C-alpha positions, 0 to 999 in steps of 0.5 A, spaced: 552 444 556 554 443 549 547 439 548 543 445 550 538 447 545 537 455 544 530 455 547 533 451 553 538 456 554 534 462 553 529 459 558 534 458 563 537 465 562 530 468 564 530 464 570 525 458 567 530 452 569 524 448 571 521 448 564 524 443 559 530 441 564 529 436 570 532 438 577 538 433 575 539 437 569 538 444 572 544 442 577 548 440 572 547 446 568 548 451 574 546 458 574 545 462 568 546 469 569 540 473 566 542 476 559 541 484 559 539 483 551 533 479 553 530 483 558 531 491 556 526 496 559 519 497 559 516 504 558 508 505 559 506 499 554 513 500 550 518 495 550 526 497 549 531 492 548 539 494 547 541 492 540 544 485 538 548 487 533 554 492 532 552 499 529 555 496 522 549 492 522 542 493 520 537 493 525 530 496 525 526 498 531 522 493 535 515 493 532 511 495 539 504 495 537 499 499 540 495 494 546 490 490 542 484 494 546 487 501 543 487 499 536 482 502 531 477 497 529 476 495 521 471 492 517 473 489 511 468 490 505 469 484 500 472 478 501 476 476 494 483 475 492 486 481 495 483 481 502 484 474 503 491 474 500 494 480 503 489 485 507 487 480 512 494 477 513 497 484 514 493 485 520 498 481 523 503 486 522 499 492 524 501 496 530 494 500 530 489 496 527 485 490 528 479 487 524 473 487 527 468 486 522 467 483 515 462 484 509 461 479 504 455 477 499 457 470 501 455 468 508 458 461 508 465 464 506 464 470 511 463 465 516 469 461 514 474 467 514 471 470 521 473 463 524 480 464 521 481 472 524 476 471 530 471 476 528 464 474 531 458 472 528 454 479 530 460 483 526 458 479 519 454 483 514 452 482 507 451 488 502 444 489 504 445 489 511 451 494 510 448 500 513 447 497 520 454 498 521 453 505 524 450 501 530 457 497 531 461 502 535 467 497 534 468 499 527 472 506 526 473 505 519 471 501 513 476 498 508 472 498 501 475 492 497 470 491 492 469 492 484 471 499 482 464 501 480 461 499 487 466 504 490 461 510 490 455 506 493 459 503 499 464 509 500 457 513 500 454 508 505 459 508 509 460 515 510 452 516 512 454 510 517 459 515 520 465 511 519 471 513 516 473 510 509 479 507 506 478 505 499 482 501 494 485 504 487 482 506 482 478 510 486 472 510 481 471 509 474 469 516 472 472 523 475 464 525 476 464 519 481 470 520 485 468 527 486 461 525 489 465 520 493 469 526 496 463 530 497 459 524 501 465 524 506 466 531 507 458 532 508 459 526 513 465 529 516 469 523 516 476 522 513 477 518 506 483 515 504 485 512 497 489 505 498 496 507 494 500 502 498 506 504 494 506 511 497 507 508 504 512 502 502 519 503 505 523 503 498 518 507 494 519 512 500 527 512 499 526 513 492 522 519 493 527 522 498 533 521 493 529 524 487 527 530 491 534 531 494 537 531 487 541 525 489 541 523 482 542 530 479 536 534 476 530 529 474 529 528 467 526 521 465 522 516 468 520 510 465 515 504 468 512 498 466 507 494 470 504 488 467 501 481 468 497 475 464 490 474 467 485 469 466 479 470 462 472 471 465 474 476 471 470 482 472 476 487 471 475 485 463 468 488 464 468 495 462 462 497 466 465 494 472 472 496 471 472 502 468 477 500 463 482 494 462 490 494 464 490 502 465 486 503 471 488 497 474 495 496 474 497 502 469 495 507 475 501 505 479 506 507 473 503 514 472 501 515 480 509 513 481 511 519 476 506 524 480 509 522 487 516 522 485 516 529 481 511 532 486 508 535 480 502 534 476 502 533 468 500 538 463 500 534 457 498 526 456 498 521 450 496 514 450 495 508 445 492 502 446 491 495 444 485 490 444 487 483 440 482 481 436 479 474 438 481 474 445 475 474 450 479 478 455 479 484 451 472 484 447 471 490 452 477 493 455 484 494 453 490 489 453 496 494 453 496 501 454 502 506 452 502 513 455 506 519 457 506 524 462 509 531 461 511 535 467 511 542 468 519 542 470 520 538 463 520 531 466 517 526 462 514 520 464 513 514 460 509 508 462 506 501 459 501 496 462 498 490 460 494 484 461 497 479 457 504 479 459 508 475 463 509 479 470 513 485 469 514 491 474 519 496 474 520 503 475 526 507 473 528 514 475 533 518 471 537 524 472 543 528 470 548 525 475 545 518 476 539 513 476 535 509 481 531 503 479 526 499 482 526 491 480 519 488 482 517 495 483 509 495 484 509 488 487 507 486 494 514 484 497 521 483 494 522 490 491 529 491 490 533 498 489 539 499 484 542 506 484 547 508 479 552 514 480 559 516 479 564 514 484 571 517 483 573 515 476 568 510 475 560 508 475 558 505 481 552 500 482 549 500 489 544 495 491 539 496 496 534 492 500 529 495 505 526 490 510 520 487 508 513 489 511 506 488 509 504 494 505 497 493 507 499 494 515 503 500 513 497 504 509 492 502 514 496 504 520 498 511 517 490 512 516 489 510 523 494 515 525 491 520 521 484 519 524 487 519 531 491 526 530 485 529 526 489 530 520 489 529 512 491 522 510 497 522 505 493 520 500 486 523 500 480 522 495 483 528 492 489 524 490 485 518 487 481 524 483 487 526 480 489 519 477 482 518 475 482 525 471 489 523 468 486 516 466 480 519 462 485 524 459 489 518 456 483 514 454 481 521 450 488 521 447 488 514 445 481 515 442 483 522 438 490 520 436 493 527 439 496 529 446 491 532 451 492 538 455 491 538 462 490 544 467 497 547 470 497 546 477 502 550 481 506 547 487 508 540 489 504 535 492 497 539 492 493 533 492 497 530 498 496 530 506 502 530 510 508 525 508 507 518 512 512 517 518 518 513 517 521 508 522 528 507 524 
């Protein structure tokens, strides 16, 4: 039996010797007993298999997605790099959602993408016909993946069409627009969630839990950097469309992390910007942004974002008895955690890597769960609004050269809904 392939053996173990084996070959192999590890049990639509590995080995649960007919339908609005590179492929790892409609200003592109994801022609919309999504009962929520200045219009139109809304960050270009978006969804009695993918990612969730449980002692300082080197000519370099440069696009990850690690809101911010002369990318918006957030507990957050540096994404939370560092901290994948604490008479370094999963599948599944249970999502509109207010304060501090005070907010996680469920 040494020349049997793994597939042949597994097929035989399931009683399928007739597939891939001649009758003579089957006789040579004989009867192979069914492997209980491949059979398991079925409860409703959920399949359970006994573990393959000993308790010493890492082994997560089976995905067990919802039956396809019971998943919530999503209309993806905007077919740029993020949608095509991350969001649409993420549906393949989703448990609770499926793509049922596409919205694009380019019909030919929409048709090509629709063919890849089995979206029917009748479920393709352009921006002018967007309001007719109200007549499509298969759409449960829309995912707005448009330039920042367009968020207000399409969140409002989606809400008026009676659809729940998941909107990319930054939520808006101004706090006034963010407030209008919240009001539009509230008035239409639909849910609004801002797509803060990091707040649903397993490594970040673990870091939050460790900080809140004081596993590195009392938190004192958080440092973060998020930078990339962009090509010229993007809409992100047009202030009227983007609202700013690196700060609202990638810097927001840094100060949002300060907020979700501490659970607090800042009482003071500072800011400084660079805008290199002669570089067409920065004729309207900033390149590097440096900012600090001071929190009521005394924790200081120090952040940097940039549009002209080789990709750098790091987050480090430092406490009185240890620190937690995340490498590739704000990337779509390959986030790694390092923990340093005293172990006996020496300082120990602990490296951790959590199982990879599409961050976009995870956040969409959370929103689906919030809709089904009729609860506030973990990152509702109020979470996005607070970040826009902080962004505006950082810009004021940079312009005026002095710290800007923020209103004192009592309590923790005041802009967030219930924490997302964890697996395992």
